[in-house]
N, C-alpha and C positions, 0 to 999 in steps of 0.2 A: 718702541710702544708695547706695552703688553697687554692683552686680552681684557678683556672686562665683561662682566657678565650683562646680558642683555634685559629688557624689558620682560622675554618670555626663556630665559635662562639658557641662551645659546649664546656661544661666544662670538664677540664682536668689537674691533679695533676702532680706537678713538682717532678719526683721521686730524683734530685740530688740537692742539695743545690746550690743558687744562688752566683756568685762572689759580688754582693752588695748587702745584705740583707736589708742594712737601703735602699736602691734606691728602692728597689724591694716592700717595705712597704711605701715609699711615693708613687709609682704610683700607688697601690692597692686604697689608701686613697683618691687620687685627682681620679682615676673611680669612687670610687664610692661616691665621695660627689660630682662631677659634674654629676653625674648621676642623683642622689636628687635633686641639681640646679636644672635641667633641667627641670623637671620634674614639681617641683614646676613651673617655669615658665610658662610655657604652662599650668597651671591650672588658671594662672593667667590675661593670653590671653584673653578668652572671656570676659573678666571682666575689661577691657581697655577700658577710657573712651574716647580716640580720634584713629585716627590712627597713632598719633604721637607716643603716648605711646605703640600701636601693634608695631610700625616699631623698636621701642628701644628695646620692649622686645625681639622680634624677632634675631635682631641683639646679642644681648647678650645670646640666644640660640646658636645662630653659632658660637661665639666665643668659647662658653663651648664645643661644638661639638666637635670643631677642637682641644681644648685643650684635651678633653677626647680621639679623636682617636691618636692622642700624644699620653695619655700614655699609652694607648694600644700599641700602636709601641714597644715603649720602653719595655714594657714588655716579648712582643716577642722575642725582641731582647738580652735581657738578657740571659748571657749563664751557 
């Protein structure tokens, strides 16, 4: 079993299998990938050549954070 983020951000392990293991795997992959992408975009931010480029990077970070939050909510709601 893979650890999941609990409601307070602590790591906890699921004791019973989820009703939808495929959805759980997709949501976990989404969390990992979005976190990696956000980290990479934030690393690029100081190197942006213009304010327009910085704004585009920040807009993408915000989109990814919203997707990340949705995936975390989905994991929390799995029964």
